[in-house]
N, C-alpha and C positions, 0 to 999 in steps of 0.2 A: 299565292298558293304555293304548296311545296311541290318542287320539281323533281323526281327520282328518276334514274336513269340506269339501265344495265350497262356494264363494261366489259371489256376482256382483260381480265384480271392476271397479274403475275402470282405464280405458284411454284413451289419445289416440285421438280421433276421427282416422282416417286421412285425412279431407275436409279436417280443420283441420291436421294433421299430417301431412303425406305422406312426409316422411323422418325416421322414427323413430329413426334413428342420432343425429339431431341432438339428440334431447331426452334421451337417455339418459345416465346418469351412475353412476360406481361408488360404493360406500357411503361415508358420510359421514366415516368415520373413516380414511380412507386418501385423501383429496382435499387437495393443499396448496392454499397460497394462490393458488399460481400457476395452478393447474389449476381452482380456483374460479371466476377471473377467466376463464379462457378458455372454461369451459362456459356461464359468462353470455353470453359474446360469440355462442357457437356458436347458441343460439336464445332468443329470448324466453320460450319454453314449456320450457326446460331442467329437468329433474325438481331439479337442484341448487338451483333456488330454492323447493323445498319442503323439502327435506333439509338444505340448507346456506345458508340465506339469510344476506344480507350485514349485515341489520339486528340491532340491538341485541336486540332482543325478538324471538328467530327464532320463537317458537310465534306470536306475533300477527300477524307477517309470513307466515309458512307458512299460517296459517289464513284471512288474506284472500286468498292468491294462489290456495289451492285453490278456495274459494269461489267466487271471481271465474272461475276455469278451468272450474268445473262450470256456472255461470250462462251462460257464455259458450257451451258446448258444445265447448269444446278438450277436456275430460274427459266421459266419459259411461259409465255404469253398464251393464254386459251385463244382457241380459233376462234370462238363465236363469243359474241357478248352475251351476257346472261347477267342475273341477279344470282347472289349467293345465300340461300337460306342457311342460317348457322345457328345450331341448337347447343346448348351448354348443358350438361348433367352435373350437378353438384350437391353436396351435403353441408349443411350446418353443423355448430358445434355439438348441437342437440340432439344430433344423429338426424334430423329430418331431411329428406330428399327433395330436390327442386329442380324444375327445368325451366329454362328462360331461351324463347325462341326469338328470332329477330332476321332481318334479312341486310346483307351487304350490299351496298349501292352508291352509285354517285348520287349525292345530293347539291342541287343548286344552290350555290352560295348566296345568302340574302343579308342585307344589313340588318341589323337588331332593329332599326327603326320602323321597317316594314312589318313587323309583328309575326314574320312567317316564321322564323326560327328564335327563339327565346333562351337567354342564358339565366342562369339562377346564381351563380358564385362571380366574385371577383378575381380579376387576373391581375398577374404581375408581368411588369416589360421583360425580366430577365428570361425567363424561359419561352417567351413569345419570340426574342430576339435569335435564342438559340435553334428553336424550329423553323423559323424563317431561314436561317443560314443552313439548315440541314435541307430545307424544301427548296432553295434554290441551286444547291449544288448537284441535287440527285433528281429534281423535277418528279418526284414520285410523293405519294402519300403512303407512307409506309404503316402506319398506326390509324384504324377508322376511330372518328368520333363516335358517340354513344348517343342517339338521340331516342326521345320519347316520342310518342303520341298516344290518343285516347279514341278507341274506338269499342264502347261497350259490348261485350255480347258476341265480340268477332274474333277469331283465331286466326293469325298470319297464316298458321301451317295449312287451314284450309281455302284460304284465299289463295295461296300460291300453288296448290295443288300438290302438297309434298306428299310423296309415297314412297315405299321399298327402302332399301338400305342406303346411306350416304354414300356418296362416293368418295369421301376424304373422312377420316376419324382418326384422334388421337386423345390417348389417356394420360395426363400429366401425372408426376409423381405424388402428388397431392390428392389424387383420385377423380379430379375434374374431366370430364370427357366432353370433347369437342368435336362437332360432327357439322359436315356441310353437303348440302344439296344444290346442285344447279336448277335455275329455273330459265328455260331457255324457251320454250315453245312460246309462241308470239301470243297467245289467247292467255296463259297464266301471266306473261310479262305485263300484259294490258291489264289484266286483273288486280295486279299488285300496284301498279301505276295510278290506276283508278282509285284503290281504296286509299291511297296516301295523299293523293293531290289536292283533296281541299284541308288537310289537317296542319296544325300549327305542330312545329317540332320544337321539343325542350331538350336544351343540352342536359344530358345527365352527367356525361364525362367527357372532357376533351376541349373545355373552353378554351384554354391558351391555343390548342391546334386550330380550333377554327378561326379564332381572330387571326391566328396566321395566315390561313387561307384566304380571309379577306384582304391582307396586305399582299399577298403574291398576285391575287385577282387582279388588284389595283395597278401593282408594278407591271405586269404582263397585258394590261388593257383588256383582260377577259378573252386572250389568244387561245385559241387552242381549246384543250379541256379543262384552263385555269378556272373557269366559271364555277367547277364542281369541286368537291371536295369528298373523299370516301367516308362512308357513314354505316353504322350500325343502326338499326330504327327497329325500335320494339313496343309493342302496344302495352302501357302501362296498366292497361284494365286486365291483362294476362296474369296466371298464376305464375311465379317466379321471379318476381320483381322483388330484389331483397336490397334493404338500406341499412347497413350497420353504424353504430353510432361512432363518433369519433371521441374519445376521451382525450382530454388536455392533460400532460404530465410537466410540473414546474420544475425546471432545473434547479438544483441547489445553489445557493441557500436562500432560504426566505428572510426577507427584510425584517418579519415579525415573527416572534415567536407562537407556537400554535395555540396558547391559551388566547392571545391577544387576537389572532384571526378569527379563532371562534367568536370572542365578544363583539368584533368587528362585523361578522358575518351576521350575528344577532339582531343587528339594528335594522337590517331589511329581509330578513326570512326569519322564519319559524325554525328553529333548530333543534333536532331531537336525534338519538342514536340513530347510526345505518345498522339496519337488520342485517343479520349474516346471511340468510336466505331470502329467496323470493326477488322478484323483478320491481325495477322501480316505477312507481306511479308517473303518469304524465305530469310533466310539470315539473318534477323533483328532480334534485341535482344532489349528487353524492360527492362528499369532499374527504379525501382519505389525508390525513397528517400522520407523522411518525406515531403521535401517541394516542390518537382518535380517530374514529370514523364518523361523519356527520350526514345526515341526511337534511338536506335543505330545501323548503317549501316557501315560494316567494309572499312576502306580505304585500299589501297593496302600495307601500312606498317605494317597491322595487320601480314602477311605472316612472318615478322621476329620474331615475337613473337610464332610462331607455327613450327618452324624449329626444334624442339625437337619430334614432333609428326610424325609417319608415314605417307607418302602422302595420304593414302586412308581414314585416320582418319582429316586431316586439314580441311575438308570441313563441319565438324559436328560443328553445334553452340555449343554442349557442350565442344568441343575442343578451340574453341574461347573463351568461358566463363573461362576455366580452363588455357588456356595459355596466354590472354591479358586481363582479367578482375580482377579475383577474387584474383590471388596472386598480380601480378603487380599493381593494382590499389588499391583494396580494402584490400590487406593485409591480407587474410584470407585462412585457409586451408581447409581439409574436417572436422576436427571437430567443425569448428565454423558455420558450415551449418544445415539446415532443409530443409525438402523438400515438395512440394505440386505440385498435378497435375491438379490444378484449378486456372484458372487466378484471380478470384474474390478474393477467400481466399489469395492469395499471396499479393495483393494489399491491403487487409483488415489487414492484418500482420503489415504491416508496419504502418497503419495509427494508429493502436491501441497499437503500441511501441514493440510488441513482436518480431518483425523483424528491424533491422537498415535500411535493403535494402532488396530488392527484384529483382532477374533476371528471365524475363520471355522468354522462347524459345519455337520453335516448335519443335515438335519431328522429328527423325530421319524418311526418308523415307525407306520402305523395300529395296528398291533398294541400298540405302546408308549401310545398315545393312549386305547385301549381299556383296556389294562390300568389305567391311571390313573384312567379313569373308573368302572370296577367297582370300585376301592379306594376310591370315593367321595374321592378326593385333587383335588389341582388343581395344574398345572403352572406355573412362573414365567409371568409375563406375556411378550409377544412369542415364544411356545416355536413355534407354529406359524402358516403362512401358506397356507391354502389357496388355489390358482390355477386358472381366474382368478377374480376377485372376480364375484359377481352383480351383473347390471345393476339398477339403481334405474330405474322408469319404465315397465317393461313392463307390470306389473300392481300398482295398489293396492288397500287394503282399508279401506271406511269402517266402522267398529263404532260409532260414537257422535258424529258431528260436532254441537258444540252448536246449530248452525242447523237441525238436521233435527228 
């Protein structure tokens, strides 16, 4: 059973940091070098100095900064434990408005074998080693993982008894509005705990951080609060859960010319011209080459190329990409790829020569994500991109700082 607990969050003191938007940052793994530099310039207290310091020894640098900010009163720990109800208001490229609600809490760490918390994507050792060094040095969860659960017909906002204006709000330069409410009353805290206690939690974002939390708990033997991890939990049955596609850009040059690529694709796909307008039908993949744009629909023979994938994964377009196109036809691996979530950017990358080819896919549905999780399988890396990302800097959680 999932265990969720309130906690005394560490937050920026509004007297010292009146413009909260200036100190928020996206998760470390989506910050480019240019954005890191911009965040450093935005404020001397931006959270990027904790989650992605410039120094070679990131752990030592983040720990020194965290301690200094707490000693100076830039950061302060809340007096009472609570849940933090977190709401994000955002727009998509088509102009539509959305709201995603969830709760920031301490989630009890569970080995994946228990089935209480389930992953859906593969992880890599490098990022886990980096995050573990940061966690050891700071004794703090600086970024929440993003978890999903399923409770049809129930709004978490109603369960938590959210009313009135938020106590914290920030509008980012891209127009996203981030709001927090405290859930302190014992009855409301109990309602949230009861609602989530029997649920399975599916990791949407933060697989590397979750596995890092498991490693940290093992190192500390569960001492103190090391048996929990900072988590944002959201009901996947509510409006506002958006998954964007992750298109593949192939770095130049191609090992085959465009005509040979098209002929090779025709062996396993129905190939037709890619329409200039309109969306992609389910199961279709668009291939953009320098001199042609193709729409690919799998033939029955594609199944042979996917035999090494688990049954729950074979229906994913990213599995078709990996098993039947990227390696077999284009001769490329993960190191030969870049990624974008925007169709126009993918097409422009080929036109400019930045990419030799672009493969455009639809995002997996939540039903597909859940099916993979329940089957105990994992999707290929870069299968999902939940939008928008959670903001780092709203709430931190101290679980074992070395200096305390």
